[in-house]
N, C-alpha and C positions, 0 to 999 in steps of 0.2 A: 429580939422581937421588934425593936426599933429599926434594925437593918432590913428586916423583911418588909416592914411597912414602907420604907423608902423605895425598895425595889418594886413593890406593887404600884406605887405612885408613878414611878418612872415609866413602867410598862404602859400604864393608862394614858400618860401624856403622849408617848410614842404612837399608840393606837389612834388617839384623837387626831394627831397631826396627819397620820396616814389616811384617815377617813376624810379629813378636809381636803387633802391633795386629790383623793379619788373623786370627790364630788366636783372639784374644780375641773379635773380632766374630763369628767363626763359632760359637764356643762360646755366646755370648749369643743368637744367632739360634736355635740348637738349643734352648736353654732356653725361649725365648719360644714357639717352635713347640710344645714339649711342654706348656707352661702353657696355651696356647690350646686345645689338644685336650682337656686335662683340664677346663677351664672349660666347654667345649661339651658334654662328656659329662655334667657335673653339671646343666647347664641342660636337656639332653634328658631326664635322669632326673626332674627336677622337673616338666617339662612332661608327661611320661608319667603322673606321679602325679596330676596335676590334670585330665587329659583322658581317662583310661582309661574304657572302657565297662564295665558290670557284668560282661560276659563275660570281661574281662581280670582280674577279681579272682581269687584274693587278691593283694594287693600286699604287698611286704615292705620293711622298712627296718631298718637297723642303728642308727638314732638312737633311743635309749631315751626321748627327750623327745617323740617324736611320738605323739599319742594313737591308740589302737587300738580298733576296734569289731569285734565278732564277730556274725554273724547266726545265728539258730536257727529252724528250721522245715523244711518239705518244699518241695523245688524252688525254693529261694530265688534261684537263678540263672536262672529262667525269664523274668524281666523285670518281674514285678509289683512288685518292690522297687526299680526303677531310680531313682525320685526320692529314695527313702530313701538308697540308696548314694551318689547324686550329692551329696546334702546333706552327708553325712559327709565326702566328699572335699573339698567346698568349704570346710569348716571345718578341713581339715588332717588328718583321720583317715586311717589306712590300715586295710585289712581283713586280718584273719587268721582262721584256722580254729579253732573252739572245741575241736576234737579235738587240736590241736597246741600250744596255748598257754593258759595261765591268766593271762598278762600282758595283760589287756584292760581298757579303761576303760568301755566301754558294750556291753552285750548287747542286741541288738535282736531280740526274739523275735516271729515272726509267729504261732507256735503257743504255747499256754500252756506255760511252761517248767518249772513248779515240781514236776511229777511226775518227769520224766526227769532233771532236773538238781538234784534235791533237795539232795544233799550239797554241791555247789559253791555253791549259792545260799544255803545256811545259814551259809556261812563267808566272807562277802564283806568285802574291805577297804573302808574308809570312802570311798575315792575311786571306787568302782565304781558304775555305774548300770545298772538294768534297766528296760525300758519296760513292765513290768506289776507290779501289786501282787499278792502272794499273797492269794488269796481274792477277786480281782476278778470271778470267775465269778458271784458273788452278784448282780452287776449285769448281766453280759454273757450269762449263761445265759438263753436266751429263755423256756424254760418257767418257770424260777424267777421271773424278772421278771414275766411275764404273770400268774402265779397268786398273786402276793404281796398282792393286794387293796390296791394303792396308788393314790391319786388320780392322774388323768390316764392310767391304763392301762385299756383296755377289759376288761370282765369276762371271766375265763377259768377253765377247769376242767381239772385233770389227769385224763388218761385212762389206765387205767380207775378210778383211785382215787376220783374225784369224780363218777362217772357219775350217782349219785342226785341230787346237788346240781344238776348240769347239767340233768337232766330236769325237776326242780322249777322251775328258773329259766326254762327254755324254755316250760313250760306257763303260767307267769304272764306271759310276754312273747311271745305267739304271733306278734307282728309282727316279732320280731327275726330276723336272719339270722346264721349262724355259719360260721366257717372252722376247719378242723382243720389243725394245724401240728405240725411237729417242730422240733428244735433247729437243723436246717439251713435251715428256712424255705423248702424247695423243695416244689413240687407243691401250692401253696395253691390251693384252689378252694372257692367257696361251695356248700354242700350243705344240703338240708333236714335237719332234726334226725334224722329217721328213717333217712336214708341215710348218716349218719356211722358210721365204724368205731369203735365204743366198746369194742372189745377190743384195739385197737392200743396196745401198750406204748410208753412214752416219747414220748407225744404229748399235745397239749392242744387243747381246743376253745375258741375265743375269739369273743366277740361282734363282729360286723362293723359298721363305721361306714358306714351305708348312705346318708347324706346329705352326701357330701363337697363341700367347696368346689371349684369348677371354674374353670379358666382356659381360655377358648375351648373349653369343653366337656370338657376333659381333667382327670381326677383327677391328683393329684401327691403326692409326699412331700417332706419337708424333712429334710436331714441336717445336724446341728449338731455340729461337732468339739469335743469336751469334754476337758479336761486336768485330771486329779487329781494334785496334787503332794504332798499330805500326807493321812494318815488319823489322826484323833484327836490333834491338832486337824485338822479337815477343811478343806482349801483346794481350791477348784474354780474353774476358768476355762473360758470358751468362746472359741473363735477367733471374733473379731468382725469380721474383715476381709471375710468373705463367707460365704454359706450355700450348701450344695449342694441344688439343686432338680432333681427328676427327675419327668417327666410320663409318664403312660401313653400308649402310642402310638395307642390307639384312643379315641374319645370315649366318655364314660360312658353317655350316653343315645343311642338306646334301650338300656336295660340288658338284658344277657344274661349270666347267671351262667356259661354255658358258654364265653364268650369272656373269658379271664382277662386279656388285654391291655387290657381296659376298666377293670380295677380293681386289678391287681397290677403293681407296678413291677418290670420285669425288667432283664436286662443290656442289652437293646436299647431303652432308654427314649427318650422324646422329650426332647431337651435344650432349654434356655431359648432358644437362638439359632434354634430352628426353630418356636417357638410364635408364631403371628402377632401377638398383642397385645404380646408381650414383645421380639421380635427387633429392633424399631426402637429400643428403649431400649438393648438389649445391643449391637447392631451399629452403629447410627447415632450414639447418644449416648455410647457407651463405658461404660455402666453395668455393674456386676457383676450376678450373678444375684439377690442379695437386693434391691439397689436397683431393678432392673428390676421385680421383683415388687411392691415397695413403691409404685413409681410407678403401676403398673397398679391396685393396690388403691385408692390415693387418687383416681385418675381415675374409679374405679367408685363413689366415695362411701363407702369402707370405711376403717377405721383399722387399719393393720397393727401398730401398737404393741400392740393387744390380743393379737395372736398372740405377739409376741416376749416380752411380759411373762409369758405363760403358759408359754412354752418355758423360760425361766429358772427359773420357779417349779417346774416339773415336774422339771427336772434337780436342783435343790436338794433337793426332797422325796425323790427316789429315792436320791440319794447319802447323805443323812442317815439314811434308813430302813435302808439296807444297811451303814452304817458299822460298827456294832457287830459284825456277822457277819464283816466283813473284818478288823476289829481282832483278833478271836479267832484267826484264822489267822495274822495278821501278828505276833502276840505271841510266837510261837515263834522268830522271827528276831531276831538280836542287835540290829539297828538297823532303824528304819523309814525312814531317810533314803536308802537305796539305791534306792528304787523311785519310779516315776511311772507314770501311766497315761494314754493318749490313746485315747478311744473316740469313736464317732459315734452320737449319739442320733438315731433316725429318728422323725419325727412325721407324722401326717395331721391335716387341719383340716376340720371340718364347715362347712356353709353358714351356721352361726350364729357362726363364728369360734372354736368350742371346739377345743382342741388335745388330741390323744391320742398317747401314746407307743406306738410299735409294737415297738421293740427298741433295744438298745444293742450295737453291733458292737465286739467286742474288738480286732480288727485290721482296721479299715475299709480299703476299697479306696483306694489312693493311686497307681494306675496310670492314666495318660492315654492308653494305647495305643488304646483304643476311641473315646475322645472327646478328641482332642488339645487343644481349647480349655480343658479342665479342668486342664492342666498348671500354669498360673499359680496356681490355687487350691491344688493339692496342694503345690507348692513353697513358697507363702507360709505354709501351715499348718505345714509342717515347719520353716521358718525361724523362725517365732515360737515353736514348741515348743522347738527347740534353744536359743533365747535364754532362754526362760522357765525351763527346768529346769537351765540352766548347762552344757549340752553345747557351747555356742559360746564358753565362757570361754577366755581365753588361758592360764589356769592349769589346764588340764584334767588335768594330771598331779599337781596338788596334792590333798591331802586336803580334805574339806569344812571342817575346822577352820582349816587354813592359808588356804584361799580366803576364808572368812568374815572372817578378820582383815584381809585386804587390801581386800576389797570393801566392808565395812561395819564401823564401829567400834562399841563398846558405847554411845558417846554418841548415836549415830544412832537408837537404839531406845528411848531414855528418854522417858517421858511423865509426866503428872500432877505437874508441879513443885510446884503449890500444895499439893496434898494431902500430898505426900511431905516437903516441906521447910518450908513456911510455917505450915501449921496443925498440924504435928506430930501428925497423926492415925495415922501408920503406924509407930509404934515397934515394935509387936508383929506387924505384917504380917497381922493377922487379917481386916480388911475386904477384900472382893474386889479393889477398885481398888488396894489397897496391894500386891498381889502383883506389880504392875508397877513398883514403886519400885526404885531401884537396889540398895539394901541387901537387899531381899527377893529380887530376881532373882539376886543373887550366891549365894544359898543353893541355887539350882537351875540348874545349868549347862544342863540340858535346855531350860528355858524360854528362856534366852538364845539357844540354837541355833535354837529354833523362830521366835523373833522376827527373828533375822538372816535366816533363810530367807525369811520373809514379806517382809521389807524388800527383799532382793535381787530377789525375784520382782516386786515392785511396780516396781522401777527398770527391769527388763529385760523386761517383759511384752509390749512392742511392740503387736501387734494383738490381744492377748488381753484379755478382760474378766473381772475377778473377779466371780463370782456367789455364792460363799460363802467367807468371810463376805460378805453381800450389800452392794451399793452403798448409800450413806447419803445422806440429804438434810442438807446442812450447816446449813440454816436451822432444822431441827427436831430435829437430833440431840441426844440426851440421853446423856451419858457414863455415867450410872448405870443406864440402861434396857437390860437385856440379857435375852433370852428365857430363862426358867427351865427350859425343857424340853431345853436343850442339855447335853451333858456338861461337866464342869468345864473340860476342856481347850478345848472349843469356846467356852465363855463367856470364858475367859481371852483367847483370840485375838480374839474378837468385841469385847471391851472395849478391847483394844489398838488395833484399827483405828478404833474410835470416837474414842479419844483422839488418834490421829494425824490423824483428820479434823478435829477441833476445832483442831488446831495448824496444819493445812495442808489446804485444800480439795481439793487434788489427790489426797489419800488417801481421799476420800469415795467 
C-alpha cells in the first residue's frame, strides 16, 4: 500500500512539472509572437518612409534625430518637385509643413521666400539651410541681368526707360534683329524695331543672336547647373557630370520670324536622343548629352573646349559682378552660412563658337515627367548638390560648428609653413599671405569657418567643379599672384586655394 502511494505521488509531481513547463512555453510563444509583429510594424513603417510617393507627404516621425525638410511655393505637390522630394527621402529626411513646425533643417523654396518669410528667415539657427540667398534676384531677375551691360550678355534695354538708347543703337546697327521679353520669358518673338511695343512696362528689348551654331540644322541652348555656396567670399561650382541640351523642334533655315519653333526653345523641345547626328552617341555609345555634343563637334573639326571655357568665364563674371549687390541684402541677416543657391544658366552659341548668356533660372526645372531620360541628370545634380552643401551629412542635426569640428580639424586648413614659421615674416600678420598663418587665423574665427567650409566642399564636391576661385595650373601657379580687383575676402580665399594647390595638386 505504501509503495502504491509513493508511485502516485511521483506521477503527480511529474505532471505538475510538465504543466509548469507547458505554461512557460506558452508564455514564451506569446511574447515571441508579440515581438515578431512589433518588429514587422517597425519594418513596414521604415519601408513606407523610404518608398512614399510625393502625394503621400507629409511624413511624420517622433524621432527628434531624423532631419526634416519643409517645401515652400505654389502647388508643390503637383509633381514638379518629385525628384527633390525623393532625394530628401533617400538621405533620411522627412517632410513637414512649414505652417505647423519651426523644427526643420532645410527649407526648399521653389518661390523666392524672403518676402513672405522675412521674420522666420532673419532668425535662423546655425544648423538650418535655405536653398536661396537673399538678394539672389540680382542674378536670376531676367531684366536686371539682361540690362546690366555685362560681357557675354546680348545688349538689352529697359522699356520704356531706355527707349531712346534703344532707338539710337538700332539706327547704328540696322542689320540687327531684336526680341521683346518680360521676366517670364513667355511670348518671345522677333519683331522689326518699329513693331515693338515701346510703351509696355516691365519689359526689355534684347539683341537677337541671328547666326546660331546649328546641329543638324537645329538651333539649341545649353543649361549649366550652377551652385553658389558662399557670398563674400564668393564660392561657385558647376555640375560637371553633364549639361542640359535642348534643341528647337524646327530647323532654323529657311528662317521665318513668325515660326518661333525655329529659334525659341519651348517646353516641347527636341531632345538629344532624337537629333540624328547625336542619337548614335547617346543611344548606341551610352554617352551623356555633353559628351555626345563634344563628339559631334570634334567630328565636325571644331573644338568644344572653346565653348566650355567661355561658359565658365561668363558665370564667373556675372557672379562677381552681382556679388556686392547680393552682399548688401545678405548683410542684414545674422549669418551668411545658412544659405546656398542652385540656378541654371542658359546659353546660346553662335557659328563662330561665341557664347551668350540668355538667363539664369532661380528654380530650374527638375522634373522628368515630360522627358523621362532626363531623370538621371536631375537626380545626379541633386545628389551632388546635397553632398556639396552638407545636406547629405550624417550629422544633419548638428550645428555647423559641431560638424566642422568632426569633419575637418584646424590642422587641415593650415598653409604657408615657410612664411609663417621659418622666415618669421608674419609676426605682425600684416602681409596678405600672413593672414593664413595659424596665429593670425586664430584672431578671426570667421576666417577659420570660411576655410573649413571650403575644405569640406572640396572633399565632398563629387561631380561638381569649382569655377570660383578658379582652377589653377600647378606648373605656373604663383602663391603671391592674386587679382587686385577682388574684395579682400575673395583675395583671402583665392590665396588659400593657391597655397593648397602648391601643397597638393588635387586642390588646383
